[in-house]
Each structure stands twice: as C-alpha cells, then as structure tokens.
BAVEXBA-52841 format. One record per atom (N, C-alpha, C): residue number from 1; residue in three letters; atom name; x, y negated, z negated. Coordinates in nm, 3 decimals. Example, Ala and Ser with C-alpha at 12.3 -4.5 7.8 and 13.67 -1.06 7.14 Angstrom:
+-----+-----+------+---------+---------+---------+
|   n | res | atom |    east |   north |      up |
+-----+-----+------+---------+---------+---------+
|   1 | ALA |    N |   1.319 |   0.569 |  -0.780 |
|   1 | ALA |   CA |   1.230 |   0.450 |  -0.780 |
|   1 | ALA |    C |   1.320 |   0.330 |  -0.780 |
|   2 | SER |    N |   1.285 |   0.225 |  -0.708 |
|   2 | SER |   CA |   1.367 |   0.106 |  -0.714 |
|   2 | SER |    C |   1.290 |  -0.003 |  -0.787 |
+-----+-----+------+---------+---------+---------+
END
This chain:
+-----+-----+------+---------+---------+---------+
|   n | res | atom |    east |   north |      up |
+-----+-----+------+---------+---------+---------+
|   1 | PHE |    N |   0.699 |  -1.116 |  -0.105 |
|   1 | PHE |   CA |   0.740 |  -1.030 |  -0.192 |
|   1 | PHE |    C |   0.905 |  -1.017 |  -0.190 |
|   2 | LYS |    N |   0.974 |  -1.033 |  -0.282 |
|   2 | LYS |   CA |   1.108 |  -0.989 |  -0.282 |
|   2 | LYS |    C |   1.167 |  -0.835 |  -0.344 |
|   3 | THR |    N |   1.241 |  -0.771 |  -0.242 |
|   3 | THR |   CA |   1.261 |  -0.634 |  -0.344 |
|   3 | THR |    C |   1.375 |  -0.686 |  -0.437 |
|   4 | GLY |    N |   1.384 |  -0.532 |  -0.505 |
|   4 | GLY |   CA |   1.500 |  -0.549 |  -0.613 |
|   4 | GLY |    C |   1.609 |  -0.512 |  -0.587 |
|   5 | SER |    N |   1.706 |  -0.515 |  -0.677 |
|   5 | SER |   CA |   1.857 |  -0.460 |  -0.627 |
|   5 | SER |    C |   1.877 |  -0.327 |  -0.579 |
|   6 | SER |    N |   1.779 |  -0.241 |  -0.606 |
|   6 | SER |   CA |   1.761 |  -0.133 |  -0.546 |
|   6 | SER |    C |   1.637 |  -0.081 |  -0.484 |
|   7 | ILE |    N |   1.634 |  -0.006 |  -0.390 |
|   7 | ILE |   CA |   1.500 |   0.055 |  -0.339 |
|   7 | ILE |    C |   1.492 |   0.203 |  -0.409 |
|   8 | THR |    N |   1.445 |   0.219 |  -0.503 |
|   8 | THR |   CA |   1.422 |   0.363 |  -0.529 |
|   8 | THR |    C |   1.270 |   0.401 |  -0.513 |
|   9 | GLY |    N |   1.202 |   0.378 |  -0.421 |
|   9 | GLY |   CA |   1.051 |   0.391 |  -0.426 |
|   9 | GLY |    C |   1.033 |   0.566 |  -0.433 |
|  10 | PRO |    N |   0.898 |   0.583 |  -0.439 |
|  10 | PRO |   CA |   0.786 |   0.478 |  -0.399 |
|  10 | PRO |    C |   0.763 |   0.379 |  -0.525 |
|  11 | PHE |    N |   0.739 |   0.249 |  -0.460 |
|  11 | PHE |   CA |   0.669 |   0.172 |  -0.556 |
|  11 | PHE |    C |   0.554 |   0.088 |  -0.491 |
|  12 | VAL |    N |   0.484 |   0.042 |  -0.555 |
|  12 | VAL |   CA |   0.355 |  -0.016 |  -0.511 |
|  12 | VAL |    C |   0.337 |  -0.151 |  -0.540 |
|  13 | LEU |    N |   0.311 |  -0.241 |  -0.424 |
|  13 | LEU |   CA |   0.299 |  -0.382 |  -0.424 |
|  13 | LEU |    C |   0.158 |  -0.403 |  -0.469 |
|  14 | VAL |    N |   0.041 |  -0.341 |  -0.422 |
|  14 | VAL |   CA |  -0.091 |  -0.354 |  -0.453 |
|  14 | VAL |    C |  -0.169 |  -0.229 |  -0.453 |
|  15 | SER |    N |  -0.260 |  -0.174 |  -0.543 |
|  15 | SER |   CA |  -0.353 |  -0.089 |  -0.525 |
|  15 | SER |    C |  -0.464 |  -0.088 |  -0.586 |
|  16 | GLN |    N |  -0.549 |   0.012 |  -0.561 |
|  16 | GLN |   CA |  -0.687 |   0.005 |  -0.611 |
|  16 | GLN |    C |  -0.738 |   0.160 |  -0.635 |
|  17 | SER |    N |  -0.766 |   0.197 |  -0.762 |
|  17 | SER |   CA |  -0.773 |   0.331 |  -0.810 |
|  17 | SER |    C |  -0.909 |   0.354 |  -0.891 |
|  18 | ASP |    N |  -0.929 |   0.472 |  -0.900 |
|  18 | ASP |   CA |  -1.031 |   0.506 |  -0.999 |
|  18 | ASP |    C |  -0.965 |   0.575 |  -1.138 |
|  19 | SER |    N |  -0.907 |   0.513 |  -1.236 |
|  19 | SER |   CA |  -0.846 |   0.566 |  -1.331 |
|  19 | SER |    C |  -0.887 |   0.692 |  -1.405 |
|  20 | ALA |    N |  -1.041 |   0.705 |  -1.362 |
|  20 | ALA |   CA |  -1.095 |   0.830 |  -1.454 |
|  20 | ALA |    C |  -1.074 |   0.964 |  -1.349 |
|  21 | ALA |    N |  -1.040 |   0.945 |  -1.232 |
|  21 | ALA |   CA |  -1.023 |   1.042 |  -1.144 |
|  21 | ALA |    C |  -0.893 |   1.072 |  -1.089 |
|  22 | THR |    N |  -0.847 |   1.197 |  -1.078 |
|  22 | THR |   CA |  -0.707 |   1.230 |  -1.038 |
|  22 | THR |    C |  -0.682 |   1.205 |  -0.887 |
|  23 | ASN |    N |  -0.766 |   1.208 |  -0.794 |
|  23 | ASN |   CA |  -0.736 |   1.185 |  -0.666 |
|  23 | ASN |    C |  -0.807 |   1.054 |  -0.595 |
|  24 | ASN |    N |  -0.834 |   0.960 |  -0.656 |
|  24 | ASN |   CA |  -0.909 |   0.850 |  -0.569 |
|  24 | ASN |    C |  -0.820 |   0.736 |  -0.584 |
|  25 | PHE |    N |  -0.762 |   0.691 |  -0.486 |
|  25 | PHE |   CA |  -0.685 |   0.556 |  -0.476 |
|  25 | PHE |    C |  -0.642 |   0.516 |  -0.360 |
|  26 | TRP |    N |  -0.591 |   0.404 |  -0.342 |
|  26 | TRP |   CA |  -0.508 |   0.352 |  -0.204 |
|  26 | TRP |    C |  -0.411 |   0.274 |  -0.259 |
|  27 | GLU |    N |  -0.303 |   0.271 |  -0.202 |
|  27 | GLU |   CA |  -0.203 |   0.175 |  -0.232 |
|  27 | GLU |    C |  -0.116 |   0.126 |  -0.114 |
|  28 | PHE |    N |  -0.045 |   0.004 |  -0.134 |
|  28 | PHE |   CA |   0.047 |  -0.040 |  -0.013 |
|  28 | PHE |    C |   0.172 |  -0.069 |  -0.113 |
|  29 | GLY |    N |   0.271 |  -0.012 |  -0.044 |
|  29 | GLY |   CA |   0.412 |  -0.033 |  -0.128 |
|  29 | GLY |    C |   0.523 |   0.011 |  -0.023 |
|  30 | VAL |    N |   0.625 |   0.022 |  -0.089 |
|  30 | VAL |   CA |   0.760 |   0.054 |  -0.030 |
|  30 | VAL |    C |   0.786 |   0.197 |  -0.061 |
|  31 | ASN |    N |   0.815 |   0.307 |   0.038 |
|  31 | ASN |   CA |   0.844 |   0.452 |  -0.018 |
|  31 | ASN |    C |   0.981 |   0.466 |  -0.022 |
|  32 | ALA |    N |   1.017 |   0.579 |  -0.074 |
|  32 | ALA |   CA |   1.167 |   0.623 |  -0.086 |
|  32 | ALA |    C |   1.255 |   0.612 |   0.007 |
|  33 | SER |    N |   1.200 |   0.613 |   0.143 |
|  33 | SER |   CA |   1.290 |   0.570 |   0.258 |
|  33 | SER |    C |   1.338 |   0.412 |   0.278 |
|  34 | GLY |    N |   1.281 |   0.347 |   0.198 |
|  34 | GLY |   CA |   1.254 |   0.190 |   0.213 |
|  34 | GLY |    C |   1.164 |   0.136 |   0.299 |
|  35 | LYS |    N |   1.080 |   0.199 |   0.359 |
|  35 | LYS |   CA |   0.970 |   0.152 |   0.454 |
|  35 | LYS |    C |   0.841 |   0.125 |   0.370 |
|  36 | LEU |    N |   0.776 |   0.034 |   0.435 |
|  36 | LEU |   CA |   0.650 |  -0.006 |   0.396 |
|  36 | LEU |    C |   0.532 |   0.097 |   0.412 |
|  37 | TYR |    N |   0.469 |   0.122 |   0.329 |
|  37 | TYR |   CA |   0.350 |   0.247 |   0.356 |
|  37 | TYR |    C |   0.228 |   0.201 |   0.302 |
|  38 | VAL |    N |   0.112 |   0.267 |   0.361 |
|  38 | VAL |   CA |  -0.018 |   0.266 |   0.303 |
|  38 | VAL |    C |  -0.063 |   0.399 |   0.296 |
|  39 | SER |    N |  -0.114 |   0.436 |   0.164 |
|  39 | SER |   CA |  -0.164 |   0.588 |   0.125 |
|  39 | SER |    C |  -0.297 |   0.568 |   0.057 |
|  40 | SER |    N |  -0.384 |   0.678 |   0.106 |
|  40 | SER |   CA |  -0.518 |   0.676 |   0.042 |
|  40 | SER |    C |  -0.539 |   0.796 |   0.010 |
|  41 | ASN |    N |  -0.576 |   0.841 |  -0.096 |
|  41 | ASN |   CA |  -0.640 |   0.975 |  -0.135 |
|  41 | ASN |    C |  -0.768 |   0.984 |  -0.162 |
|  42 | ALA |    N |  -0.840 |   1.032 |  -0.104 |
|  42 | ALA |   CA |  -0.977 |   1.045 |  -0.162 |
|  42 | ALA |    C |  -1.040 |   1.184 |  -0.199 |
|  43 | THR |    N |  -1.031 |   1.222 |  -0.323 |
|  43 | THR |   CA |  -1.052 |   1.354 |  -0.398 |
|  43 | THR |    C |  -0.966 |   1.472 |  -0.304 |
|  44 | GLY |    N |  -0.837 |   1.414 |  -0.280 |
|  44 | GLY |   CA |  -0.776 |   1.522 |  -0.233 |
|  44 | GLY |    C |  -0.725 |   1.517 |  -0.084 |
|  45 | THR |    N |  -0.784 |   1.443 |   0.001 |
|  45 | THR |   CA |  -0.760 |   1.419 |   0.140 |
|  45 | THR |    C |  -0.676 |   1.281 |   0.134 |
|  46 | THR |    N |  -0.576 |   1.317 |   0.186 |
|  46 | THR |   CA |  -0.456 |   1.224 |   0.155 |
|  46 | THR |    C |  -0.410 |   1.178 |   0.310 |
|  47 | LEU |    N |  -0.436 |   1.049 |   0.334 |
|  47 | LEU |   CA |  -0.356 |   0.986 |   0.451 |
|  47 | LEU |    C |  -0.265 |   0.879 |   0.420 |
|  48 | THR |    N |  -0.131 |   0.894 |   0.481 |
|  48 | THR |   CA |  -0.036 |   0.776 |   0.476 |
|  48 | THR |    C |   0.018 |   0.754 |   0.575 |
|  49 | ILE |    N |   0.052 |   0.609 |   0.610 |
|  49 | ILE |   CA |   0.103 |   0.548 |   0.736 |
|  49 | ILE |    C |   0.213 |   0.481 |   0.676 |
|  50 | GLU |    N |   0.318 |   0.483 |   0.771 |
|  50 | GLU |   CA |   0.430 |   0.414 |   0.724 |
|  50 | GLU |    C |   0.478 |   0.304 |   0.818 |
|  51 | GLY |    N |   0.553 |   0.200 |   0.807 |
|  51 | GLY |   CA |   0.615 |   0.104 |   0.897 |
|  51 | GLY |    C |   0.746 |   0.169 |   0.962 |
|  52 | SER |    N |   0.798 |   0.093 |   1.030 |
|  52 | SER |   CA |   0.926 |   0.127 |   1.103 |
|  52 | SER |    C |   1.039 |   0.075 |   1.060 |
|  53 | THR |    N |   1.056 |  -0.039 |   0.978 |
|  53 | THR |   CA |   1.151 |  -0.092 |   0.944 |
|  53 | THR |    C |   1.194 |  -0.062 |   0.796 |
|  54 | VAL |    N |   1.322 |  -0.026 |   0.786 |
|  54 | VAL |   CA |   1.394 |  -0.016 |   0.642 |
|  54 | VAL |    C |   1.416 |  -0.128 |   0.588 |
|  55 | LEU |    N |   1.377 |  -0.149 |   0.473 |
|  55 | LEU |   CA |   1.377 |  -0.317 |   0.401 |
|  55 | LEU |    C |   1.520 |  -0.315 |   0.346 |
|  56 | SER |    N |   1.570 |  -0.400 |   0.316 |
|  56 | SER |   CA |   1.687 |  -0.425 |   0.247 |
|  56 | SER |    C |   1.670 |  -0.485 |   0.113 |
|  57 | THR |    N |   1.795 |  -0.433 |   0.008 |
|  57 | THR |   CA |   1.758 |  -0.490 |  -0.127 |
|  57 | THR |    C |   1.784 |  -0.644 |  -0.153 |
|  58 | ALA |    N |   1.725 |  -0.690 |  -0.257 |
|  58 | ALA |   CA |   1.728 |  -0.826 |  -0.292 |
|  58 | ALA |    C |   1.712 |  -0.927 |  -0.186 |
|  59 | THR |    N |   1.580 |  -0.892 |  -0.086 |
|  59 | THR |   CA |   1.557 |  -0.960 |   0.024 |
|  59 | THR |    C |   1.404 |  -0.997 |   0.000 |
|  60 | ALA |    N |   1.378 |  -1.138 |   0.035 |
|  60 | ALA |   CA |   1.222 |  -1.181 |   0.039 |
|  60 | ALA |    C |   1.165 |  -1.134 |   0.183 |
|  61 | TYR |    N |   1.058 |  -1.095 |   0.168 |
|  61 | TYR |   CA |   0.970 |  -1.056 |   0.289 |
|  61 | TYR |    C |   0.818 |  -1.133 |   0.299 |
|  62 | ASN |    N |   0.780 |  -1.141 |   0.406 |
|  62 | ASN |   CA |   0.641 |  -1.169 |   0.385 |
|  62 | ASN |    C |   0.563 |  -1.053 |   0.497 |
|  63 | VAL |    N |   0.470 |  -1.010 |   0.450 |
|  63 | VAL |   CA |   0.401 |  -0.908 |   0.494 |
|  63 | VAL |    C |   0.256 |  -0.923 |   0.513 |
|  64 | ILE |    N |   0.192 |  -0.865 |   0.630 |
|  64 | ILE |   CA |   0.034 |  -0.887 |   0.657 |
|  64 | ILE |    C |   0.011 |  -0.746 |   0.696 |
|  65 | LEU |    N |  -0.091 |  -0.695 |   0.597 |
|  65 | LEU |   CA |  -0.161 |  -0.569 |   0.648 |
|  65 | LEU |    C |  -0.296 |  -0.593 |   0.695 |
|  66 | CYS |    N |  -0.324 |  -0.547 |   0.822 |
|  66 | CYS |   CA |  -0.484 |  -0.570 |   0.856 |
|  66 | CYS |    C |  -0.549 |  -0.423 |   0.888 |
|  67 | TYR |    N |  -0.667 |  -0.408 |   0.863 |
|  67 | TYR |   CA |  -0.724 |  -0.265 |   0.901 |
|  67 | TYR |    C |  -0.882 |  -0.346 |   0.981 |
|  68 | ASP |    N |  -0.887 |  -0.301 |   1.099 |
|  68 | ASP |   CA |  -1.008 |  -0.351 |   1.153 |
|  68 | ASP |    C |  -1.124 |  -0.239 |   1.172 |
|  69 | GLY |    N |  -1.109 |  -0.132 |   1.092 |
|  69 | GLY |   CA |  -1.209 |  -0.012 |   1.092 |
|  69 | GLY |    C |  -1.170 |   0.081 |   1.165 |
|  70 | THR |    N |  -1.070 |   0.064 |   1.243 |
|  70 | THR |   CA |  -1.012 |   0.183 |   1.336 |
|  70 | THR |    C |  -0.857 |   0.185 |   1.324 |
|  71 | ASP |    N |  -0.800 |   0.079 |   1.332 |
|  71 | ASP |   CA |  -0.656 |   0.070 |   1.362 |
|  71 | ASP |    C |  -0.617 |  -0.009 |   1.254 |
|  72 | TYR |    N |  -0.460 |   0.010 |   1.184 |
|  72 | TYR |   CA |  -0.403 |  -0.068 |   1.102 |
|  72 | TYR |    C |  -0.285 |  -0.178 |   1.204 |
|  73 | TYR |    N |  -0.260 |  -0.264 |   1.129 |
|  73 | TYR |   CA |  -0.166 |  -0.358 |   1.183 |
|  73 | TYR |    C |  -0.090 |  -0.409 |   1.089 |
|  74 | LEU |    N |   0.057 |  -0.403 |   1.104 |
|  74 | LEU |   CA |   0.133 |  -0.434 |   0.985 |
|  74 | LEU |    C |   0.244 |  -0.531 |   1.038 |
|  75 | GLU |    N |   0.243 |  -0.638 |   0.959 |
|  75 | GLU |   CA |   0.356 |  -0.741 |   1.022 |
|  75 | GLU |    C |   0.437 |  -0.774 |   0.919 |
|  76 | LEU |    N |   0.555 |  -0.771 |   0.971 |
|  76 | LEU |   CA |   0.683 |  -0.765 |   0.848 |
|  76 | LEU |    C |   0.744 |  -0.916 |   0.911 |
|  77 | ASP |    N |   0.749 |  -1.024 |   0.814 |
|  77 | ASP |   CA |   0.810 |  -1.155 |   0.880 |
|  77 | ASP |    C |   0.755 |  -1.188 |   0.997 |
|  78 | GLY |    N |   0.642 |  -1.174 |   1.028 |
|  78 | GLY |   CA |   0.599 |  -1.233 |   1.157 |
|  78 | GLY |    C |   0.590 |  -1.137 |   1.274 |
|  79 | VAL |    N |   0.662 |  -1.025 |   1.274 |
|  79 | VAL |   CA |   0.689 |  -0.929 |   1.374 |
|  79 | VAL |    C |   0.603 |  -0.783 |   1.343 |
|  80 | GLU |    N |   0.537 |  -0.753 |   1.459 |
|  80 | GLU |   CA |   0.436 |  -0.621 |   1.428 |
|  80 | GLU |    C |   0.534 |  -0.488 |   1.409 |
|  81 | GLU |    N |   0.504 |  -0.424 |   1.318 |
|  81 | GLU |   CA |   0.577 |  -0.311 |   1.307 |
|  81 | GLU |    C |   0.508 |  -0.198 |   1.412 |
|  82 | ASN |    N |   0.592 |  -0.143 |   1.486 |
|  82 | ASN |   CA |   0.539 |  -0.049 |   1.585 |
|  82 | ASN |    C |   0.667 |   0.052 |   1.617 |
|  83 | PRO |    N |   0.605 |   0.180 |   1.615 |
|  83 | PRO |   CA |   0.454 |   0.212 |   1.574 |
|  83 | PRO |    C |   0.459 |   0.241 |   1.427 |
|  84 | LEU |    N |   0.352 |   0.267 |   1.397 |
|  84 | LEU |   CA |   0.326 |   0.279 |   1.257 |
|  84 | LEU |    C |   0.294 |   0.451 |   1.267 |
|  85 | VAL |    N |   0.348 |   0.517 |   1.164 |
|  85 | VAL |   CA |   0.355 |   0.643 |   1.193 |
|  85 | VAL |    C |   0.284 |   0.715 |   1.080 |
|  86 | ILE |    N |   0.205 |   0.798 |   1.137 |
|  86 | ILE |   CA |   0.124 |   0.886 |   1.032 |
|  86 | ILE |    C |   0.196 |   0.995 |   0.987 |
|  87 | THR |    N |   0.216 |   0.979 |   0.847 |
|  87 | THR |   CA |   0.280 |   1.106 |   0.768 |
|  87 | THR |    C |   0.216 |   1.225 |   0.695 |
|  88 | SER |    N |   0.071 |   1.217 |   0.702 |
|  88 | SER |   CA |   0.007 |   1.309 |   0.670 |
|  88 | SER |    C |  -0.115 |   1.299 |   0.724 |
|  89 | GLU |    N |  -0.213 |   1.421 |   0.688 |
|  89 | GLU |   CA |  -0.339 |   1.424 |   0.743 |
|  89 | GLU |    C |  -0.463 |   1.383 |   0.675 |
|  90 | GLY |    N |  -0.547 |   1.319 |   0.714 |
|  90 | GLY |   CA |  -0.650 |   1.280 |   0.647 |
|  90 | GLY |    C |  -0.729 |   1.157 |   0.697 |
|  91 | ALA |    N |  -0.809 |   1.094 |   0.630 |
|  91 | ALA |   CA |  -0.896 |   0.975 |   0.666 |
|  91 | ALA |    C |  -0.893 |   0.879 |   0.555 |
|  92 | PHE |    N |  -0.896 |   0.741 |   0.601 |
|  92 | PHE |   CA |  -0.887 |   0.628 |   0.479 |
|  92 | PHE |    C |  -1.058 |   0.601 |   0.460 |
|  93 | ALA |    N |  -1.145 |   0.690 |   0.432 |
|  93 | ALA |   CA |  -1.268 |   0.685 |   0.376 |
|  93 | ALA |    C |  -1.268 |   0.608 |   0.258 |
|  94 | TRP |    N |  -1.178 |   0.636 |   0.187 |
|  94 | TRP |   CA |  -1.180 |   0.572 |   0.045 |
|  94 | TRP |    C |  -1.119 |   0.433 |   0.035 |
|  95 | LEU |    N |  -1.055 |   0.386 |   0.136 |
|  95 | LEU |   CA |  -0.983 |   0.237 |   0.127 |
|  95 | LEU |    C |  -1.077 |   0.140 |   0.107 |
|  96 | GLY |    N |  -1.041 |   0.090 |  -0.005 |
|  96 | GLY |   CA |  -1.124 |  -0.040 |  -0.053 |
|  96 | GLY |    C |  -1.231 |  -0.036 |  -0.148 |
|  97 | ARG |    N |  -1.270 |   0.109 |  -0.168 |
|  97 | ARG |   CA |  -1.401 |   0.113 |  -0.244 |
|  97 | ARG |    C |  -1.361 |   0.222 |  -0.368 |
|  98 | VAL |    N |  -1.428 |   0.177 |  -0.471 |
|  98 | VAL |   CA |  -1.435 |   0.290 |  -0.598 |
|  98 | VAL |    C |  -1.593 |   0.312 |  -0.616 |
|  99 | SER |    N |  -1.640 |   0.434 |  -0.580 |
|  99 | SER |   CA |  -1.790 |   0.447 |  -0.564 |
|  99 | SER |    C |  -1.831 |   0.496 |  -0.697 |
| 100 | ALA |    N |  -1.727 |   0.537 |  -0.800 |
| 100 | ALA |   CA |  -1.787 |   0.594 |  -0.928 |
| 100 | ALA |    C |  -1.645 |   0.562 |  -1.019 |
| 101 | GLY |    N |  -1.686 |   0.612 |  -1.148 |
| 101 | GLY |   CA |  -1.575 |   0.594 |  -1.229 |
| 101 | GLY |    C |  -1.526 |   0.457 |  -1.284 |
| 102 | THR |    N |  -1.399 |   0.443 |  -1.329 |
| 102 | THR |   CA |  -1.348 |   0.323 |  -1.356 |
| 102 | THR |    C |  -1.236 |   0.257 |  -1.279 |
| 103 | PRO |    N |  -1.295 |   0.151 |  -1.201 |
| 103 | PRO |   CA |  -1.224 |   0.080 |  -1.077 |
| 103 | PRO |    C |  -1.098 |  -0.002 |  -1.168 |
| 104 | VAL |    N |  -0.972 |   0.019 |  -1.095 |
| 104 | VAL |   CA |  -0.880 |  -0.061 |  -1.139 |
| 104 | VAL |    C |  -0.816 |  -0.103 |  -1.004 |
| 105 | PHE |    N |  -0.790 |  -0.254 |  -1.012 |
| 105 | PHE |   CA |  -0.714 |  -0.325 |  -0.910 |
| 105 | PHE |    C |  -0.584 |  -0.364 |  -0.980 |
| 106 | SER |    N |  -0.465 |  -0.319 |  -0.906 |
| 106 | SER |   CA |  -0.345 |  -0.349 |  -0.953 |
| 106 | SER |    C |  -0.236 |  -0.407 |  -0.880 |
| 107 | ALA |    N |  -0.164 |  -0.505 |  -0.918 |
| 107 | ALA |   CA |  -0.054 |  -0.570 |  -0.853 |
| 107 | ALA |    C |   0.086 |  -0.510 |  -0.900 |
| 108 | GLY |    N |   0.174 |  -0.437 |  -0.834 |
| 108 | GLY |   CA |   0.320 |  -0.401 |  -0.879 |
| 108 | GLY |    C |   0.303 |  -0.262 |  -0.955 |
| 109 | ALA |    N |   0.202 |  -0.223 |  -0.935 |
| 109 | ALA |   CA |   0.191 |  -0.052 |  -0.994 |
| 109 | ALA |    C |   0.069 |   0.008 |  -0.950 |
| 110 | VAL |    N |   0.033 |   0.148 |  -0.967 |
| 110 | VAL |   CA |  -0.076 |   0.196 |  -0.947 |
| 110 | VAL |    C |  -0.143 |   0.276 |  -1.101 |
| 111 | VAL |    N |  -0.261 |   0.258 |  -1.117 |
| 111 | VAL |   CA |  -0.322 |   0.320 |  -1.252 |
| 111 | VAL |    C |  -0.387 |   0.454 |  -1.197 |
| 112 | LEU |    N |  -0.360 |   0.547 |  -1.231 |
| 112 | LEU |   CA |  -0.428 |   0.714 |  -1.221 |
| 112 | LEU |    C |  -0.458 |   0.755 |  -1.327 |
| 113 | SER |    N |  -0.535 |   0.877 |  -1.335 |
| 113 | SER |   CA |  -0.587 |   0.951 |  -1.464 |
| 113 | SER |    C |  -0.464 |   0.965 |  -1.547 |
| 114 | GLY |    N |  -0.380 |   0.983 |  -1.504 |
| 114 | GLY |   CA |  -0.246 |   1.007 |  -1.608 |
| 114 | GLY |    C |  -0.174 |   0.908 |  -1.652 |
| 115 | GLY |    N |  -0.198 |   0.789 |  -1.605 |
| 115 | GLY |   CA |  -0.141 |   0.668 |  -1.659 |
| 115 | GLY |    C |  -0.087 |   0.588 |  -1.546 |
| 116 | THR |    N |  -0.007 |   0.491 |  -1.582 |
| 116 | THR |   CA |   0.044 |   0.376 |  -1.465 |
| 116 | THR |    C |   0.177 |   0.409 |  -1.448 |
| 117 | THR |    N |   0.194 |   0.401 |  -1.295 |
| 117 | THR |   CA |   0.302 |   0.448 |  -1.220 |
| 117 | THR |    C |   0.350 |   0.386 |  -1.092 |
| 118 | ARG |    N |   0.446 |   0.406 |  -1.048 |
| 118 | ARG |   CA |   0.513 |   0.353 |  -0.923 |
| 118 | ARG |    C |   0.530 |   0.192 |  -0.919 |
| 119 | TYR |    N |   0.603 |   0.163 |  -1.044 |
| 119 | TYR |   CA |   0.622 |   0.033 |  -1.071 |
| 119 | TYR |    C |   0.715 |  -0.030 |  -0.960 |
| 120 | PHE |    N |   0.677 |  -0.177 |  -0.926 |
| 120 | PHE |   CA |   0.727 |  -0.247 |  -0.851 |
| 120 | PHE |    C |   0.866 |  -0.305 |  -0.898 |
| 121 | ASN |    N |   0.989 |  -0.319 |  -0.839 |
| 121 | ASN |   CA |   1.098 |  -0.357 |  -0.945 |
| 121 | ASN |    C |   1.145 |  -0.463 |  -0.871 |
| 122 | GLY |    N |   1.060 |  -0.571 |  -0.808 |
| 122 | GLY |   CA |   1.113 |  -0.685 |  -0.747 |
| 122 | GLY |    C |   1.016 |  -0.810 |  -0.783 |
| 123 | THR |    N |   0.983 |  -0.884 |  -0.707 |
| 123 | THR |   CA |   0.899 |  -1.006 |  -0.736 |
| 123 | THR |    C |   0.784 |  -1.011 |  -0.643 |
| 124 | LEU |    N |   0.660 |  -1.033 |  -0.682 |
| 124 | LEU |   CA |   0.552 |  -1.077 |  -0.602 |
| 124 | LEU |    C |   0.519 |  -1.217 |  -0.594 |
| 125 | GLY |    N |   0.526 |  -1.260 |  -0.464 |
| 125 | GLY |   CA |   0.472 |  -1.423 |  -0.475 |
| 125 | GLY |    C |   0.344 |  -1.440 |  -0.466 |
| 126 | GLY |    N |   0.259 |  -1.357 |  -0.388 |
| 126 | GLY |   CA |   0.106 |  -1.398 |  -0.370 |
| 126 | GLY |    C |   0.050 |  -1.283 |  -0.305 |
| 127 | ILE |    N |  -0.081 |  -1.235 |  -0.330 |
| 127 | ILE |   CA |  -0.154 |  -1.155 |  -0.257 |
| 127 | ILE |    C |  -0.286 |  -1.216 |  -0.212 |
| 128 | TRP |    N |  -0.331 |  -1.217 |  -0.095 |
| 128 | TRP |   CA |  -0.453 |  -1.261 |  -0.029 |
| 128 | TRP |    C |  -0.525 |  -1.144 |   0.008 |
| 129 | PHE |    N |  -0.679 |  -1.157 |   0.025 |
| 129 | PHE |   CA |  -0.728 |  -1.054 |   0.079 |
| 129 | PHE |    C |  -0.861 |  -1.142 |   0.150 |
| 130 | TRP |    N |  -0.899 |  -1.105 |   0.263 |
| 130 | TRP |   CA |  -1.010 |  -1.177 |   0.354 |
| 130 | TRP |    C |  -1.090 |  -1.038 |   0.394 |
| 131 | ASN |    N |  -1.222 |  -1.093 |   0.375 |
| 131 | ASN |   CA |  -1.324 |  -0.979 |   0.400 |
| 131 | ASN |    C |  -1.388 |  -1.030 |   0.523 |
| 132 | TYR |    N |  -1.340 |  -1.101 |   0.592 |
| 132 | TYR |   CA |  -1.401 |  -1.140 |   0.755 |
| 132 | TYR |    C |  -1.279 |  -1.138 |   0.841 |
| 133 | ASP |    N |  -1.326 |  -1.164 |   0.975 |
| 133 | ASP |   CA |  -1.230 |  -1.148 |   1.059 |
| 133 | ASP |    C |  -1.132 |  -1.261 |   1.070 |
| 134 | LEU |    N |  -1.019 |  -1.227 |   1.096 |
| 134 | LEU |   CA |  -0.904 |  -1.345 |   1.125 |
| 134 | LEU |    C |  -0.876 |  -1.336 |   1.291 |
| 135 | THR |    N |  -0.822 |  -1.448 |   1.348 |
| 135 | THR |   CA |  -0.776 |  -1.448 |   1.467 |
| 135 | THR |    C |  -0.626 |  -1.378 |   1.457 |
| 136 | ARG |    N |  -0.607 |  -1.299 |   1.580 |
| 136 | ARG |   CA |  -0.487 |  -1.220 |   1.556 |
| 136 | ARG |    C |  -0.385 |  -1.279 |   1.653 |
+-----+-----+------+---------+---------+---------+
END
C-alpha cells in the first residue's frame, strides 16, 4: 500500500464485519499515531494491537500480518515489528469469522451497522490471504 499525503487515521486497509451488528468486526489499518494496527471487536470485547513504526506520508510499504492461533507477527518492508503493543484488553475470538448477520469483507474501509467508515486515503496494491502454513 501507499499512504496518502496525510495520515489522519484511523483508516482501514482491510476489514471484515457484520454490518447488521454494532460490535462485530476486525480490521487492519493505520491508527491516528501513524502506526499499523489490528483491532477486533466481538460483541463489545475489543482487542487492539499496534506496530512500533510510525509510517511516513506518501510512502509505499509492503506489509505482512500473520496469526498462528496464538501470536501475531507483523512485517513492514521485510522487517518484523517488535514489539507489538497490546493497547486494550480482550481476545481475538471473532477474528476472521462472521457467525451470524450480514458478513461484509472490505478493502479500504470498514462497514458497520451505522454505515461505512475509516476510509483509506492512499493506494492499495494487492491483498492476499492464505489459510495454510507458510514458512516463516
């Protein structure tokens, strides 16, 4: 992805939500501090993890986010973000699934029951998902 001319986050790179429910979503994006973040809200239980690097405006980045069932790994331009900082309490029990309602997958925004929000103000080059183990 390439950031826009300003970073006035939060803005979302990719998300999945239940547009019929207020508190069911996960999202991956850039927060107001200019750092990458992953956030999940499962019926009011929220967990947010952020990276350590402050991104620059109008800059292209390659990012990889991995979850192995226990831990998250975030690589920015081939360098692992360390440490990942947990900024709230909860669990990622909802990450990657929509158990009921209206499932919505979005690139460049998140669709919630109140409407679409947190639009990405840059350029997305490509998004890939794997549901099997990759060599780290």
